Every structure is written in C-alpha cells, then in structure tokens.
MARTOR-956755 format. One record per residue (C-alpha): residue in three letters; z, y, x. Coordinates in steps of 0.05 Angstrom, whole numbers, plus 5000, padded with zeros to 4 digits. Layout:
BEGIN
ALAZYX
...
END
This chain:
BEGIN
UNK450969488680
UNK453569788615
UNK455670428650
UNK448770528677
UNK445770438607
UNK450370968577
UNK449071458634
UNK441571358624
UNK442171478549
UNK446272108556
UNK441572378608
UNK435572268562
UNK438972638504
UNK440973218548
UNK433873288574
UNK431273288503
UNK436073828479
UNK434774258540
UNK427274218531
UNK427874398458
UNK432075008473
UNK428175208536
UNK421475088500
UNK417974868564
UNK419275548597
UNK419875578673
UNK427075488697
UNK432075688643
UNK428176278616
UNK427675968546
UNK434975798545
UNK436876518560
UNK432276768506
UNK435676288456
UNK442576528477
UNK440577248463
UNK437677068395
UNK444076668377
UNK448677238397
UNK444477748358
UNK444277318294
UNK451677118295
UNK453877838309
UNK449678118253
UNK452277588203
UNK459477668224
UNK463677948165
UNK465478678178
UNK471879048160
UNK469879558107
UNK476279938119
UNK474180068192
UNK468080518200
UNK467480328274
UNK465779618255
UNK459979828212
UNK454079788261
UNK446879858241
UNK442279298265
UNK434679268273
UNK432278788220
UNK425878638258
UNK429978398318
UNK434277978269
UNK428277658237
UNK425477488307
UNK432177188327
UNK432476778263
UNK425276538274
UNK427076298344
UNK433275938320
UNK429175618265
UNK424175358317
UNK429975078356
UNK432774748292
UNK439275128298
UNK439575478230
UNK444574978202
UNK449075118261
UNK448275868249
UNK450175778175
UNK456175368194
UNK458475898243
UNK457376438192
UNK461576088139
UNK467075958189
UNK467276698207
UNK467376848132
UNK473576428123
UNK477076748182
UNK475577458157
UNK477877338085
UNK484777588102
UNK481778288096
UNK480278168022
UNK486877818012
UNK490578438036
UNK487078877985
UNK488178377929
UNK495678377943
UNK495879137944
UNK492279207877
UNK496278647844
UNK502778967867
UNK500679627837
UNK498579287772
UNK505078917765
UNK508579587772
UNK504379977722
UNK500679447679
UNK494479887679
UNK488179467670
UNK484079987706
UNK487279747771
UNK484479047760
UNK477679347745
UNK477979737811
UNK479979107847
UNK473978727821
UNK469279277839
UNK472279297909
UNK471578547918
UNK464378617894
UNK463279117951
UNK465978608001
UNK461578077970
UNK455278497977
UNK457078748047
UNK458078048074
UNK452177738039
UNK446877458087
UNK439877778087
UNK434677488041
UNK430777238103
UNK435476658110
UNK433076378044
UNK436376177978
UNK440075588007
UNK443976018055
UNK445476517998
UNK447875967952
UNK452375688006
UNK455176378020
UNK456576507946
UNK460075837937
UNK464375937998
UNK466076657981
UNK468176467910
UNK472175867936
UNK475976297985
UNK476976847932
UNK479876357881
UNK484676097934
UNK487676777948
UNK488377027876
UNK495777027856
UNK498376647795
UNK499077307757
UNK491677467762
UNK489277057701
UNK494077447656
UNK491778107686
UNK484477897678
UNK485777717605
UNK488778407593
UNK482678727624
UNK478178317578
UNK482278537518
UNK481279267539
UNK473779167532
UNK474178977458
UNK471179477408
UNK475779987375
UNK476380147301
UNK472180777308
UNK464780557303
UNK462081117348
UNK467381037401
UNK466780287396
UNK459480267417
UNK460580717478
UNK466880337496
UNK463279667496
UNK457379937536
UNK461980237589
UNK464779557604
UNK458179287631
UNK459979407705
UNK466278997697
UNK462578407666
UNK457178447720
UNK462378427775
UNK465977847740
UNK459477457736
UNK457577587808
UNK464377367833
UNK464376727791
UNK470076957746
UNK465976867683
UNK465376117694
UNK472376027722
UNK475876407666
UNK471076227610
UNK476675967566
UNK480676617576
UNK474677037556
UNK473476607495
UNK480876647476
UNK480477397477
UNK474877367426
UNK478676847385
UNK485077257384
UNK481277887365
UNK477977537307
UNK484477217285
UNK488277877287
UNK482978217245
UNK482677657193
UNK490277647186
UNK490878407181
UNK485378487129
UNK485677847088
UNK493077687080
UNK494877747007
UNK487977986988
UNK485877476936
UNK482277866883
UNK475377876916
UNK471677466968
UNK472977697039
UNK467777277076
UNK462177787067
UNK466578347095
UNK468477907154
UNK461277737169
UNK459478477167
UNK465278627214
UNK462878077262
UNK455878387262
UNK458479097274
UNK464078957323
UNK464078267355
UNK456678157366
UNK455778797408
UNK461678567451
UNK458477877457
UNK451778177479
UNK455078557536
UNK459477967555
UNK454577387551
UNK447477667545
UNK447178287589
UNK441078047627
UNK437077787568
UNK430078077564
UNK427477817497
UNK430577677429
UNK429276937439
UNK433276947503
UNK438877327468
UNK439176807413
UNK439276247464
UNK444976557504
UNK449176727443
UNK447776087403
UNK453675687430
UNK458976227434
UNK456676537369
UNK457475887332
UNK464475797362
UNK466576497342
UNK463876417271
UNK467375747265
UNK473876057288
UNK473176617237
UNK472376097182
UNK477975677209
UNK482776267213
UNK481276467141
UNK481775747119
UNK488575677153
UNK490976317122
UNK488776107052
UNK491875427064
UNK498575747079
UNK497876197018
UNK495175666970
UNK501575596928
UNK501876346915
UNK494376366903
UNK495275846848
UNK500976256818
UNK496476866817
UNK490676506784
UNK485876746753
UNK486677396792
UNK485777006857
UNK478676756843
UNK475877096906
UNK480676726952
UNK478976056919
UNK471476166929
UNK472776357002
UNK476975727011
UNK471475296981
UNK466275577029
UNK470875527089
UNK472474797074
UNK465074637076
UNK464874897148
UNK471774707173
UNK474874017166
UNK481574257138
UNK481873857073
UNK487573417096
UNK491574027120
UNK490474367052
UNK493173757015
UNK499273707061
UNK500774447056
UNK500374456980
UNK504373826972
UNK509674097020
UNK509974756981
UNK510474396914
UNK516073956940
UNK519974556966
UNK518575076912
UNK516874696849
UNK519073966845
UNK526574066844
UNK531974086789
UNK532274846789
UNK525074916764
UNK524074926689
UNK519374386661
UNK515074916628
UNK514275256695
UNK512274606729
UNK507174456675
UNK504275156680
UNK503675096755
UNK500574406748
UNK495374676699
UNK493875256746
UNK493274756804
UNK488274356764
UNK483974966750
UNK484275226822
UNK482774566857
UNK476974436810
UNK473975076837
UNK475374896909
UNK473374166904
UNK469273996841
UNK469273236853
UNK476873246846
UNK479072886910
UNK483873436931
UNK486573486860
UNK487772736858
UNK491772756923
UNK495773376905
UNK497173216832
UNK500072526843
UNK507172756864
UNK507173276808
UNK505272756756
UNK510472266781
UNK515872806779
UNK513873036709
UNK513972316686
UNK521272266705
UNK523372896668
UNK525972766598
UNK523173396566
UNK516073366593
UNK512973066530
UNK516573566486
UNK514174156527
UNK506973916524
UNK507273776450
UNK510774446436
UNK505074796471
UNK499974396432
UNK502674636365
UNK503675356389
UNK511275306390
UNK512175596460
UNK517676116461
UNK514376556514
UNK507476506484
UNK504676226549
UNK499475706530
UNK497675146577
UNK490775106544
UNK485375626551
UNK483675906483
UNK476275886501
UNK476675146520
UNK473174726466
UNK477474236427
UNK475173526441
UNK477872826434
UNK482172536489
UNK477872226543
UNK478771586581
UNK479571856651
UNK480071176685
UNK473270886669
UNK466671026704
UNK460671116659
UNK454970836700
UNK450070986644
UNK451271726653
UNK445072026687
UNK449572536722
UNK454071986751
UNK455672076825
UNK458971596874
UNK465971716900
UNK466672216958
UNK467671927027
UNK474772187033
UNK476971906966
UNK482771416967
UNK482470706939
UNK485770916874
UNK481171516862
UNK476371466803
UNK470571946800
UNK469172226732
UNK466972836694
UNK472473366693
UNK476773246632
UNK479973786592
UNK487074016608
UNK490273666549
UNK487172996569
UNK489773096639
UNK496773246614
UNK496872666566
UNK494472206621
UNK501072326658
UNK503571746615
UNK500071086605
UNK499971146529
UNK498871716481
UNK503771386432
UNK509571776462
UNK505972426448
UNK504372226377
UNK511672046364
UNK513972706395
UNK508973066350
UNK512172736291
UNK519072946314
UNK516973666327
UNK513273716261
UNK519373446225
UNK523773976257
UNK518974526240
UNK518074296168
UNK525574206157
UNK526574916184
UNK521975206130
UNK526075596080
UNK524275746007
UNK518375276015
UNK514475796054
UNK507175626038
UNK504476026097
UNK508475636148
UNK506674976117
UNK499275156118
UNK499975346191
UNK502774666207
UNK497174346167
UNK491974716209
UNK495474486272
UNK495173766250
UNK487773826233
UNK486474076304
UNK490673526334
UNK486773006294
UNK480773186336
UNK484573036400
UNK488772426379
UNK484672146322
UNK486272126247
UNK489571446249
UNK494771666299
UNK496972256256
UNK497271916188
UNK504871966189
UNK504272716199
UNK499772746138
UNK505172396097
UNK510372896121
UNK505973476100
UNK504673146033
UNK512173066023
UNK512873816030
UNK507673945976
UNK510573405931
UNK517573705941
UNK515074375917
UNK511774065856
UNK517873625838
UNK522674205847
UNK518474635801
UNK518674095748
UNK526274005754
UNK527374755751
UNK523474785687
UNK527874255656
UNK534274555681
UNK534875165725
UNK538775045789
UNK540275415854
UNK538974775891
UNK531974715920
UNK531674065961
UNK526173806006
UNK524873085986
UNK522272656044
UNK519771946050
UNK525071576091
UNK520271066121
UNK515271586147
UNK519772126176
UNK523072076244
UNK530171836247
UNK534972396228
UNK541772436260
UNK547072196212
UNK553172596191
UNK559472456150
UNK559373136118
UNK561073156043
UNK559973806007
UNK566273985967
UNK567374335900
UNK561574665866
UNK556574445919
UNK557773715902
UNK557173865828
UNK550574225838
UNK547873635878
UNK549773135823
UNK546673555768
UNK540173615807
UNK540172865822
UNK540772705747
UNK534873135729
UNK530872845786
UNK532272135762
UNK529572325694
UNK523172565726
UNK522671995778
UNK526571415750
UNK523970935804
UNK526871365860
UNK533871555881
UNK535972165921
UNK540172065983
UNK542872746003
UNK542972976076
UNK548173526068
UNK548173706142
UNK541073986135
UNK538774626102
UNK541375326089
UNK546275586037
UNK545676286009
UNK552676525991
UNK555377155958
UNK562877205971
UNK566777645923
UNK573277865956
UNK578278355930
UNK575578965967
UNK568478765986
UNK562578295978
UNK559377906034
UNK552177656026
UNK550677126078
UNK546076536093
UNK549675996131
UNK548875256149
UNK552074746101
UNK558374626143
UNK560175366142
UNK559075366066
UNK563374746057
UNK569175066096
UNK569075726058
UNK568775335992
UNK575374996010
UNK578575676020
UNK577375805946
UNK582575255933
UNK587975545978
UNK588076136027
UNK590775786090
UNK588075156123
UNK588974816189
UNK582874566226
UNK584973836219
UNK585673916143
UNK578774236138
UNK575573686179
UNK578773146137
UNK576773486072
UNK569373516090
UNK568772816118
UNK570972786192
UNK565673226225
UNK565473376299
UNK571173816320
UNK566774276363
UNK561974376304
UNK567874536259
UNK570675046308
UNK563775376313
UNK563275416237
UNK570175736231
UNK568776236286
UNK562676456245
UNK567276666188
UNK572176986237
UNK566477406265
UNK564577616195
UNK571977816184
UNK572577336125
UNK577676886160
UNK583077036211
UNK586376546259
UNK593876666250
UNK596276106295
UNK592575606339
UNK587675216295
UNK590475546232
UNK585976006191
UNK587376476133
UNK582676786082
UNK582377546086
UNK581777766014
UNK583078476037
UNK579778706102
UNK584278906158
UNK579679466178
UNK581880196172
UNK581880416098
UNK577781026117
UNK571980586136
UNK567280516075
UNK566579806052
UNK559379656037
UNK555979026014
UNK553678656077
UNK547878166081
UNK548277706141
UNK543977126163
UNK547276616209
UNK541976236247
UNK542675486245
UNK541274996301
UNK534874606306
UNK534874066252
UNK538073436281
UNK531973006288
UNK532372476343
UNK527272606398
UNK521872096415
UNK525671906478
UNK532071796438
UNK528471366387
UNK525170986444
UNK531970856476
UNK534870606411
UNK529170116402
UNK529669866474
UNK537069716465
UNK534969156418
UNK531568816477
UNK537168906526
UNK540268236510
UNK533567896526
UNK533068266592
UNK540368106609
UNK539267366593
UNK532967276635
UNK536167636695
UNK542267196688
UNK538366546684
UNK532466696731
UNK535567176780
UNK532167806807
UNK525267936775
UNK519668446786
UNK517868926732
UNK511268586714
UNK514767916705
UNK519968226659
UNK514468556618
UNK510467906611
UNK516567516588
UNK518468056537
UNK511668016505
UNK513667356472
UNK519467716436
UNK517567876364
UNK516168616352
UNK515968806426
UNK510469326437
UNK512969736496
UNK508569916556
UNK510369766628
UNK511970506638
UNK516670526579
UNK520169896604
UNK520670206673
UNK523970836644
UNK528970406605
UNK530669986667
UNK531570626708
UNK536370896655
UNK540270246658
UNK540570306734
UNK543371006728
UNK548770736681
UNK550570206732
UNK548069616693
UNK542269426740
UNK540469446813
UNK533469476843
UNK531469286914
UNK524469176941
UNK521669216870
UNK526368666843
UNK531168816786
UNK537868456781
UNK544368536744
UNK549868956776
UNK555768476782
END
C-alpha cells in the first residue's frame, strides 16, 4: 500500500516537471526547445581562457536573451546561475597560473609594476567572465562575490606585502609638480583594486601606508625642531600631499564636494589624529631636552599642548618625563643647583602645556621628594634668593614680580575665578592659582622656618666676609633683606635686621675707639644671641697680636663699660708686612697663618707639633695648610718632615731682582654652622626622649613620636624635621624602620 502511494506521488511530480519544461507542446517539442536554450546559455556563460584565441567565440546576444527568457519561464534561472558559478570555480586555475607567474617574477625582481600588471590582468579576467547585464543585479552580485572569494583563496601569503609595496609607490613625491601627476597616474590601480575587492580586504594595509608616510614625514621634519610651532606646516603638507592621495584612493568616483567630504570624513579624521599622535609621541620622547632648552623651545611646548587636547597621551607624557628625570636628573652625580634649575624649567614648561597644573603635580612629586632629601637644597635656594649664585644663573625670572609667599594648599572658594579640579587630578591634588617660583620652591618643605634660618646663616657668612667695613657690600645685603621681607614677612627677618645693625654699630664703635687710641685692629662686634652659631676654635693669637687685642678691648670697655668683648680669633683677615733681610713681603692672610709667622719671629725653626701647641691645639690639617701657604710664598722652607725654617734670605738666584710683593691669600668661608647643622644639634637634645619612648613602648609610627614629643618643653620641630632626624639616626645605625614603624637597633 505504501509503495503504491510513493509511486503515485513520484509520477505526479514527474508529470508536473515535464509539463513545465514542455509547456504543453505536442510530444517533446517544448522539451527539445528548452534543451537548446539551456545549452546556448550555459555555453555563453562558461568562463573562457583568455590565453587561447580559439576559445573566444562571438555569440548572438538576441539568441542569448531569448534563451534566458525561456529558462526564466521554466523557473530554471537559479539552476543556470549555480551551473555558471560551478564552471567559474573549475576555470579559476587559469587565473591561478598567471598569479603564480607574476608573483614568482616579483619575488625575483621586487618591482611593484609587476603587481600592478597582475591586477590589471586579473581585472581583464573579471570583466571577460562577468555575466551579461540581462541576468540582473542578483546574478552579477553573486558572480562578484564568488570571483573575489576564489581570487582571495589563490593569492599567496607574499601578496599582502607586495600589495603594500605597490600602495607605497603611489604616494606623492617631494616634487610638487611630479607629485600631482604621480598620484593621478595611480587611478587605474585603485580602480582595479576596488573592482577586485582588494580595497575592502586590505583596508588596514592601505591605511597603514598612509600612517607610515605621515609618521616618516613628521619624524624627519620635526625631530629636534623646537623653536617654532610645526603643526601649521604639517597641516599644509597634509593638504598639499596627503589629501590628493586620499582623493584618488578613497573618493575617485565622487561627483560633488559633499560626496567627497562624506567619503573622506572617516579616513581624514584618522589620518589627522595619527599626525597629532605622532607629533605628540615625538615631543613626549623629547620632553626632557625640550625643558632643558626652554625658553627657546616654546614652539614645541605649544604644539604639545594642542596635541594633548586631541590625543589622550597625558599619562604617557607623565611617565616619560618621570622616567627621564629618574635616569638623567635624580641621581647622586647631578648637582643640586642643576636639579633646581631643571625643576624650575619643568614648572614653567608644564604650566604652558597644562595650565591647571595636573601634569606638573604628577611630575614634580618625585623631584620634590628627592630635593627634600638633599642636604644642600635649602642653601642653594637661599643663595639664589640673595644673588649669591656663582654662575649667575638665577632660578627666578627678573621680570617676575616680587610677592609674599602664598599658601598653595588652600582653596579660595570666594575667588570669582575659582575652578574645580580637573577630572584626571589625583586625590592629593589641590587646584589653585599658579604661584610664583619662589613659593613653589619653598613649599618643598613644610615650613619656611628652615629657609629663614638658612638666610640668617648665609647673611652671617657674607657679612663676616666683608673687609674694611665695605659700605657698598653692606648696603647690598640690606637691599636683599628688604626684598626678602616682602616674601617672608618682616617678623621672620628681624634677626637679619639685628645682624645688619651690628655691622653699622661696629663701624661707629670702631671709629670712636680709633679716635681715643689709634689701632690697626678693626673688629666686627656682633650680638651673640642674634647671630647663628659660629664654629668654635682653640686658636690663641701669640705675641703682638694678643697685645693689640688686649689694648683694643681696654679702650672698648671704656666706651661700653656694660659690655665685654669675646674675641673670635679664627675669623677675619690680617694684613702683614714682613721685613726680611733681602726683601719685603706684603700679604693678607687668615689669622692662623699670621699666628704661625709671628712665632717665627721668636726663633727661626719650628716643628709642626710645636707650632700647634703654641697657638692652642688647632686642627693638624688646617695647620699644614697654613704652613704650606708660607712655603708657597717662599717665606718658609720645610727642611725635614714637619720641620719648617724661616728664609731670611731668599734661595732664588741672586740675579733675580727682589721686589716688594703684595699677595692676598683667600680665606675659607667663615665657619658659621649651617641651618641643618644647627637643627641637628637641637634635635640631639631630644634623642634621649625618643630613645626612652621606643624602649618602653616598642616600635612607634612617626606621628605618634611627634605627638609625644610635643609635651617636651621647648620642642617646636615639624614632622618633616623629625623625619629627617630619624632618617639620619637610621643611617648611623641607631634606628630601624619597617612598615612605617621606628624601633631601636639592638
């Protein structure tokens, strides 16, 4: 029963198919006509071998259209298309053979023209095998898709590289006239690439060619060029060179300007972005040298500012500059003055690049921490403030107005120009108006007291170095103090005022004493409680020097009976005129040299130990230096080791004329204890307290130690000063620190 049903169903379908193909014609006439139409259509659509002229047969298009119409009436066009595409696949070995031949030749010669010929040849195959328009767009689309699919499957792995080289050859040359013709001549290549689907398949390769061309131009023209802005030149170059290439590549078929803009909008934006990114990357790599070259690198800074607004490279800039600072700046071989100068230049440059100061905050933090750990940072800053820099390189711009130190950590919400913090600011960032350079440098430390103390030390050294009560130098120091009052306030510099007043009073008192009794001694009388601690010395001036001091002290006590002079013989300068048998020597020397030569007036030969004992047990190295001074002046001679003899008669040739010689021996910087040294001495007082609390309570954090020390009478140190003292104790092996807890090293 089931077999009969199946046979009946198959018979019905066969009758239906036969009637559709025979079209109700008598016998099999309709079927024969269909067979002829099918053979004609399939033969005409069959892919031909272009290398064989015999296979190229001309067909009557009217007959083809009639055959297609019949097949359409019989609903056999899908079958015809399927047969055509199957024949296409079978015939593709003809194209594969030519692809292999061209690629072999290219690999041997590397000539891009071979690849161009290959594409043009494949385009010929594509056009020759394309179905007539009568089959409709669906058939053409199916053909194109299958042709491209088969083409991509036969292309060797070396083709993308060859295609990229061909794309590179279409780029504009440096000659503007040749460039336009060269770009225009590449239109056939791009048309073939688009027709064969290579534009879509290798879109990333084509874009990379443009990117690399832009990158090469930016690097070749902008590297090391920091004086002027380069962005305008780059945009002009893009308009003259890159855009014509983009028009031929991406917008050949555009008919209107609006269509051109639409086609180039995406790729144009990407190319412009890449230009900005390449320049930004270049300036990021060069940023350390750009800062060194400031202010001659203003153009590069403005370019970097504009590029950062278009390219998100702020984090990369911070990392690059911090890495360069760590490698080239923040190391023991760099002088503190150099680090400060680079830091100031960094401040100025990054304020141009990023006015809100976020980049500066992130870059400056390692520099500030490193400077805070250097012992001579404060002295370098203060020396620059008072114009005592040896090289004359000022950290402060002369045109920058002098203003009081600002509080850089407090937001002024009443300021009408106040702005919120930028979105990329860290949690510790504080937005504020840009402070002056001095305020920024002083803010390296938590308190300005260290700077004030260092100012006092430096002023003391400079005042003690003044000879003959030079009024001009003293007035210069007075002007400096008046300027610094504006920055630090009058109250902070009252001690400096007392020091300057002592200089004036010394001149007045010396004038009075000289009127009463003339003396060659002209001392500087200072107030012990207001001047920084002076390094002590056991030097005692012998002979006539001691007598002159005592005579002057007597006259001074008559004038100031309520005061008593305490001489500091290690300071000052002594003007001597030595009368020897055959010559005179006029010389200005430090007191120790004068004391030694005075002893030689008592006997001609002294050992070094005898000299040291006679003047009060001074340092042996200082004694040797003083004696070598007289040896160099040919006043003394070392006969045996550490034994010196006075040369009354010079040992030079008698023919050499002996003239009166005036010599000035420079003395060392007056021995005034620095602010750090004074600070260390004060902190030693509290060491017993620290040692006791760590013994009784065990390891403690820094804040806990600070809070407990506040109850000690007279303790006024900041957390930072305490941290520096504890770190010094750690270096000496007295303390250990782990996870922020300090403990005794036992």
